[in-house]
DSSP file (Angstrom, degrees, kcal/mol; ACC not computed):
  #  RESIDUE AA STRUCTURE BP1 BP2  ACC     N-H-->O    O-->H-N    N-H-->O    O-->H-N    TCO  KAPPA ALPHA  PHI   PSI    X-CA   Y-CA   Z-CA
    1    1 A X     >        0   0    0      0, 0.0     4,-2.2     0, 0.0     5,-0.2   0.000 360.0 360.0 360.0 -33.5   41.1  -45.1  101.1
    2    2 A X  H  >  +     0   0    0      1,-0.2     4,-2.5     2,-0.2     5,-0.2   0.850 360.0  54.1 -66.3 -32.1   39.4  -47.3  103.7
    3    3 A X  H  > S+     0   0    0      2,-0.2     4,-2.5     1,-0.2    -1,-0.2   0.909 108.7  48.3 -66.6 -40.3   36.3  -45.1  103.5
    4    4 A X  H  > S+     0   0    0      2,-0.2     4,-2.5     1,-0.2    -2,-0.2   0.903 112.2  49.2 -66.1 -40.3   36.1  -45.5   99.8
    5    5 A X  H  X S+     0   0    0     -4,-2.2     4,-2.6     2,-0.2    -2,-0.2   0.916 112.3  47.5 -65.0 -43.4   36.5  -49.2  100.0
    6    6 A X  H  X S+     0   0    0     -4,-2.5     4,-2.3     2,-0.2    -2,-0.2   0.907 113.2  48.5 -66.2 -40.6   33.7  -49.5  102.7
    7    7 A X  H  X S+     0   0    0     -4,-2.5     4,-2.4     2,-0.2    -2,-0.2   0.918 112.1  49.1 -63.7 -43.0   31.4  -47.3  100.7
    8    8 A X  H  X S+     0   0    0     -4,-2.5     4,-2.3     1,-0.2    -2,-0.2   0.902 111.0  49.8 -65.2 -40.1   32.0  -49.3   97.6
    9    9 A X  H  X S+     0   0    0     -4,-2.6     4,-2.2     2,-0.2    -1,-0.2   0.901 110.4  50.8 -64.4 -39.3   31.4  -52.6   99.4
   10   10 A X  H  X S+     0   0    0     -4,-2.3     4,-2.1     2,-0.2    -2,-0.2   0.920 111.8  46.7 -63.1 -43.5   28.2  -51.2  100.8
   11   11 A X  H  X S+     0   0    0     -4,-2.4     4,-2.4     1,-0.2    -2,-0.2   0.874 112.0  50.6 -68.0 -35.8   27.0  -50.1   97.4
   12   12 A X  H  X S+     0   0    0     -4,-2.3     4,-2.5     2,-0.2    -1,-0.2   0.873 108.6  52.0 -69.0 -35.5   27.9  -53.5   95.9
   13   13 A X  H  X S+     0   0    0     -4,-2.2     4,-2.2     2,-0.2    -2,-0.2   0.909 110.2  48.8 -65.5 -40.2   26.0  -55.3   98.7
   14   14 A X  H  X S+     0   0    0     -4,-2.1     4,-2.4     2,-0.2    -2,-0.2   0.921 111.6  49.3 -62.2 -43.6   23.0  -53.2   97.9
   15   15 A X  H  X S+     0   0    0     -4,-2.4     4,-2.4     1,-0.2    -2,-0.2   0.880 109.4  52.2 -63.4 -37.9   23.4  -54.0   94.2
   16   16 A X  H  X S+     0   0    0     -4,-2.5     4,-2.3     2,-0.2    -1,-0.2   0.905 109.4  50.0 -64.0 -40.5   23.7  -57.7   95.0
   17   17 A X  H  X S+     0   0    0     -4,-2.2     4,-2.1     2,-0.2    -2,-0.2   0.926 112.2  46.6 -63.9 -43.9   20.5  -57.5   97.0
   18   18 A X  H  X S+     0   0    0     -4,-2.4     4,-2.0     1,-0.2    -2,-0.2   0.880 112.8  49.1 -67.6 -36.3   18.6  -55.8   94.2
   19   19 A X  H  X S+     0   0    0     -4,-2.4     4,-2.0     2,-0.2    -1,-0.2   0.870 109.5  53.4 -68.2 -35.6   19.9  -58.3   91.6
   20   20 A X  H  X S+     0   0    0     -4,-2.3     4,-1.5     2,-0.2    -2,-0.2   0.884 107.8  50.1 -65.8 -38.0   18.9  -61.1   93.9
   21   21 A X  H  X S+     0   0    0     -4,-2.1     4,-2.4     1,-0.2     5,-0.2   0.919 111.6  47.9 -64.3 -43.2   15.3  -59.7   94.0
   22   22 A X  H  X S+     0   0    0     -4,-2.0     4,-1.7     1,-0.2    -2,-0.2   0.841 106.1  59.6 -67.0 -31.7   15.2  -59.4   90.2
   23   23 A X  H  < S+     0   0    0     -4,-2.0    -1,-0.2     1,-0.2    -2,-0.2   0.896 116.8  30.9 -63.5 -40.3   16.5  -63.0   90.0
   24   24 A X  H  < S+     0   0    0     -4,-1.5    -2,-0.2    -3,-0.2    -1,-0.2   0.751 125.2  43.3 -90.3 -25.0   13.5  -64.3   91.9
   25   25 A X  H  < S+     0   0    0     -4,-2.4    -3,-0.2    -5,-0.2    -2,-0.2   0.564  78.8 130.9 -97.6  -9.7   10.9  -61.8   90.8
   26   26 A X     <  -     0   0    0     -4,-1.7     6,-0.1    -5,-0.2    -3,-0.0  -0.130  55.4-140.7 -49.3 131.1   11.8  -61.7   87.1
   27   27 A X  S    S+     0   0    0      4,-0.0     2,-0.3     2,-0.0    -1,-0.1   0.782  79.1  24.1 -69.7 -24.1    8.7  -62.1   85.0
   28   28 A X  S  > S-     0   0    0      1,-0.1     4,-1.6     0, 0.0     5,-0.1  -0.885  82.5-106.6-136.5 168.7   10.4  -64.3   82.4
   29   29 A X  H  > S+     0   0    0     -2,-0.3     4,-2.2     1,-0.2     5,-0.2   0.891 116.2  54.4 -64.5 -41.7   13.3  -66.7   82.0
   30   30 A X  H  > S+     0   0    0      1,-0.2     4,-2.3     2,-0.2    -1,-0.2   0.895 107.0  52.7 -60.7 -36.2   15.5  -64.2   79.9
   31   31 A X  H  > S+     0   0    0      1,-0.2     4,-2.1     2,-0.2    -1,-0.2   0.905 109.5  49.1 -63.2 -39.6   15.1  -61.6   82.7
   32   32 A X  H  X S+     0   0    0     -4,-1.6     4,-2.1     2,-0.2    -2,-0.2   0.869 109.1  52.1 -67.4 -36.2   16.3  -64.1   85.2
   33   33 A X  H  X S+     0   0    0     -4,-2.2     4,-2.1     2,-0.2    -2,-0.2   0.911 110.1  47.9 -65.4 -42.5   19.3  -65.0   83.1
   34   34 A X  H  X S+     0   0    0     -4,-2.3     4,-2.4     1,-0.2    -2,-0.2   0.897 111.6  51.0 -63.7 -40.5   20.2  -61.3   82.8
   35   35 A X  H  X S+     0   0    0     -4,-2.1     4,-2.6     2,-0.2    -2,-0.2   0.876 108.9  51.2 -65.1 -37.4   19.8  -60.9   86.6
   36   36 A X  H  X S+     0   0    0     -4,-2.1     4,-2.1     2,-0.2    -1,-0.2   0.889 110.3  48.9 -67.2 -39.1   22.1  -64.0   87.1
   37   37 A X  H  X S+     0   0    0     -4,-2.1     4,-2.1     2,-0.2    -2,-0.2   0.901 112.1  48.5 -64.7 -41.6   24.7  -62.5   84.9
   38   38 A X  H  X S+     0   0    0     -4,-2.4     4,-2.5     2,-0.2     5,-0.2   0.915 110.0  53.1 -63.0 -42.9   24.5  -59.2   86.7
   39   39 A X  H  X S+     0   0    0     -4,-2.6     4,-1.9     1,-0.2    -2,-0.2   0.904 110.7  45.8 -58.7 -44.4   24.7  -61.0   90.1
   40   40 A X  H  X S+     0   0    0     -4,-2.1     4,-2.0     2,-0.2    -1,-0.2   0.860 111.3  52.3 -71.2 -34.1   27.9  -62.8   89.0
   41   41 A X  H  X S+     0   0    0     -4,-2.1     4,-2.1     2,-0.2    -2,-0.2   0.912 110.8  47.2 -66.1 -42.8   29.5  -59.6   87.6
   42   42 A X  H  X S+     0   0    0     -4,-2.5     4,-2.2     1,-0.2    -2,-0.2   0.875 110.5  53.6 -65.2 -37.2   28.8  -57.7   90.9
   43   43 A X  H  X S+     0   0    0     -4,-1.9     4,-2.4    -5,-0.2    -2,-0.2   0.901 107.3  50.2 -64.1 -40.8   30.2  -60.7   92.8
   44   44 A X  H  X S+     0   0    0     -4,-2.0     4,-2.3     2,-0.2    -2,-0.2   0.910 110.9  49.8 -63.9 -42.2   33.4  -60.6   90.7
   45   45 A X  H  X S+     0   0    0     -4,-2.1     4,-2.1     2,-0.2    -2,-0.2   0.877 109.8  51.2 -62.6 -37.7   33.7  -56.9   91.4
   46   46 A X  H  X S+     0   0    0     -4,-2.2     4,-2.4     2,-0.2    -2,-0.2   0.901 109.0  49.9 -67.0 -41.1   33.2  -57.5   95.1
   47   47 A X  H  X S+     0   0    0     -4,-2.4     4,-2.2     1,-0.2    -2,-0.2   0.914 111.1  50.2 -63.4 -41.3   36.0  -60.1   95.1
   48   48 A X  H  X S+     0   0    0     -4,-2.3     4,-1.9     2,-0.2    -2,-0.2   0.893 110.0  50.3 -62.5 -39.6   38.3  -57.7   93.3
   49   49 A X  H  X S+     0   0    0     -4,-2.1     4,-2.4     2,-0.2    -2,-0.2   0.894 110.0  49.4 -66.2 -40.2   37.5  -55.0   95.9
   50   50 A X  H  X S+     0   0    0     -4,-2.4     4,-2.3     2,-0.2     6,-0.3   0.871 108.1  55.0 -65.0 -36.7   38.2  -57.3   98.8
   51   51 A X  H  X>S+     0   0    0     -4,-2.2     4,-1.1     1,-0.2     5,-0.9   0.889 110.5  45.5 -63.7 -38.6   41.5  -58.3   97.1
   52   52 A X  H  <5S+     0   0    0     -4,-1.9    -2,-0.2     2,-0.2    -1,-0.2   0.906 113.7  49.2 -68.5 -40.9   42.4  -54.6   97.0
   53   53 A X  H  <5S+     0   0    0     -4,-2.4    -2,-0.2     1,-0.2    -1,-0.2   0.860 120.7  33.9 -68.2 -36.0   41.4  -54.0  100.6
   54   54 A X  H  <5S-     0   0    0     -4,-2.3    -1,-0.2    -5,-0.1    -2,-0.2   0.517  99.2-128.2 -99.9  -6.5   43.3  -57.0  102.0
   55   55 A X  T  <5 +     0   0    0     -4,-1.1     2,-0.7     1,-0.2    -3,-0.2   0.845  58.8 144.4  59.3  36.3   46.3  -57.0   99.6
   56   56 A X    > < -     0   0    0     -5,-0.9     3,-1.1    -6,-0.3     4,-0.3  -0.905  31.7-170.6-106.2 105.5   45.8  -60.6   98.9
   57   57 A X  T >> S+     0   0    0     -2,-0.7     3,-1.3     1,-0.3     4,-0.6   0.756  77.8  69.8 -70.6 -24.8   46.7  -61.1   95.2
   58   58 A X  H 3> S+     0   0    0      1,-0.3     4,-1.3     2,-0.2     3,-0.3   0.712  86.1  68.9 -69.8 -17.6   45.4  -64.7   95.0
   59   59 A X  H <> S+     0   0    0     -3,-1.1     4,-2.2     1,-0.2    -1,-0.3   0.778  90.5  62.2 -69.0 -24.0   41.8  -63.3   95.3
   60   60 A X  H <> S+     0   0    0     -3,-1.3     4,-2.1    -4,-0.3    -1,-0.2   0.851  99.9  53.2 -68.5 -32.1   42.3  -61.9   91.8
   61   61 A X  H  X S+     0   0    0     -4,-0.6     4,-2.3    -3,-0.3    -1,-0.2   0.895 108.3  50.5 -65.0 -40.1   42.8  -65.4   90.5
   62   62 A X  H  X S+     0   0    0     -4,-1.3     4,-2.5     1,-0.2    -2,-0.2   0.906 109.4  51.0 -62.2 -41.9   39.5  -66.3   92.2
   63   63 A X  H  X S+     0   0    0     -4,-2.2     4,-2.3     1,-0.2    -2,-0.2   0.894 109.5  50.2 -64.4 -39.3   37.8  -63.3   90.5
   64   64 A X  H  X S+     0   0    0     -4,-2.1     4,-2.3     2,-0.2    -1,-0.2   0.918 111.7  47.5 -66.6 -42.6   39.1  -64.3   87.1
   65   65 A X  H  X S+     0   0    0     -4,-2.3     4,-2.5     1,-0.2    -2,-0.2   0.907 111.5  50.8 -65.4 -40.1   37.8  -67.9   87.5
   66   66 A X  H  X S+     0   0    0     -4,-2.5     4,-2.4     1,-0.2    -1,-0.2   0.906 110.1  50.4 -63.5 -40.2   34.5  -66.6   88.7
   67   67 A X  H  X S+     0   0    0     -4,-2.3     4,-2.0     2,-0.2    -2,-0.2   0.905 111.3  47.8 -64.9 -41.6   34.2  -64.3   85.6
   68   68 A X  H  X S+     0   0    0     -4,-2.3     4,-2.3     2,-0.2    -2,-0.2   0.902 112.4  48.7 -65.4 -40.6   35.1  -67.2   83.3
   69   69 A X  H  X S+     0   0    0     -4,-2.5     4,-2.1     2,-0.2    -2,-0.2   0.891 111.3  50.3 -65.9 -38.6   32.5  -69.5   84.9
   70   70 A X  H  X S+     0   0    0     -4,-2.4     4,-2.2     2,-0.2    -2,-0.2   0.884 110.2  50.7 -65.7 -37.4   29.9  -66.7   84.7
   71   71 A X  H  X S+     0   0    0     -4,-2.0     4,-2.2     2,-0.2    -2,-0.2   0.927 110.8  48.0 -66.0 -43.8   30.6  -66.2   81.0
   72   72 A X  H  X S+     0   0    0     -4,-2.3     4,-2.2     1,-0.2    -2,-0.2   0.869 111.0  51.2 -66.5 -34.6   30.3  -69.9   80.3
   73   73 A X  H  X S+     0   0    0     -4,-2.1     4,-2.7     2,-0.2    -1,-0.2   0.897 108.9  51.3 -66.8 -39.8   27.1  -70.1   82.2
   74   74 A X  H  X S+     0   0    0     -4,-2.2     4,-2.2     2,-0.2    -2,-0.2   0.898 110.0  49.3 -63.5 -39.8   25.7  -67.1   80.2
   75   75 A X  H  X S+     0   0    0     -4,-2.2     4,-2.4     2,-0.2    -2,-0.2   0.912 111.5  49.9 -64.4 -42.4   26.7  -68.8   76.9
   76   76 A X  H  X S+     0   0    0     -4,-2.2     4,-2.2     1,-0.2    -2,-0.2   0.919 112.1  46.4 -62.7 -44.5   24.9  -72.0   78.1
   77   77 A X  H  X S+     0   0    0     -4,-2.7     4,-2.5     2,-0.2    -1,-0.2   0.883 111.3  52.4 -66.3 -36.9   21.8  -70.2   79.1
   78   78 A X  H  X S+     0   0    0     -4,-2.2     4,-2.3    -5,-0.2    -2,-0.2   0.916 110.5  47.5 -66.4 -41.9   21.7  -68.3   75.8
   79   79 A X  H  X S+     0   0    0     -4,-2.4     4,-1.7     2,-0.2    -1,-0.2   0.906 111.6  51.4 -63.8 -40.5   22.1  -71.5   73.8
   80   80 A X  H  <>S+     0   0    0     -4,-2.2     5,-2.2     1,-0.2    -2,-0.2   0.919 113.3  43.9 -61.6 -44.2   19.3  -73.1   75.9
   81   81 A X  H ><5S+     0   0    0     -4,-2.5     3,-1.1     1,-0.2    -1,-0.2   0.847 110.1  56.2 -70.8 -33.5   17.0  -70.1   75.2
   82   82 A X  H 3<5S+     0   0    0     -4,-2.3    -1,-0.2     1,-0.2    -2,-0.2   0.841 103.5  54.8 -66.9 -33.5   17.9  -70.0   71.5
   83   83 A X  T 3<5S-     0   0    0     -4,-1.7    -1,-0.2    -5,-0.1    -2,-0.2   0.357 136.5 -76.5 -84.8   6.4   16.9  -73.7   71.1
   84   84 A X  T < 5 -     0   0    0     -3,-1.1    -3,-0.2    -5,-0.1    -2,-0.1   0.228  58.6-131.6 124.2 -15.6   13.4  -73.1   72.4
   85   85 A X      < -     0   0    0     -5,-2.2    -4,-0.1    -6,-0.2     2,-0.1  -0.203  64.7  -5.4  68.1-161.1   13.8  -72.8   76.2
   86   86 A X        -     0   0    0      1,-0.1     2,-0.3     2,-0.0    -2,-0.0  -0.367  69.7-145.3 -68.3 145.0   11.6  -74.8   78.6
   87   87 A X        -     0   0    0     -2,-0.1    -1,-0.1     1,-0.0    -2,-0.0  -0.832  10.0-148.0-112.8 151.6    8.7  -76.7   77.0
   88   88 A X              0   0    0     -2,-0.3    -2,-0.0     1,-0.2    -1,-0.0  -0.130 360.0 360.0-108.5  36.4    5.3  -77.3   78.5
   89   89 A X              0   0    0      0, 0.0    -1,-0.2     0, 0.0     0, 0.0   0.485 360.0 360.0 -93.4 360.0    4.6  -80.8   77.1
């Protein structure tokens, strides 16, 4: 089981790095918003994986709070983009 957990953590770290690159390199603001949502989702999965690996149940509460905050941030960004996004005046 420890091999599977280590492999999963390594793949999630790689996914976090790739999402981080897309967050800064994204050609437009909606691409960056999607990358930020992906980044937070991978982070929630990583916290859940660490909770499984360490048998600390309170980390699942942290993962739930992170997921709710990421959802609220996505809603906020979507409303911002729907109302016109950044202006150049």
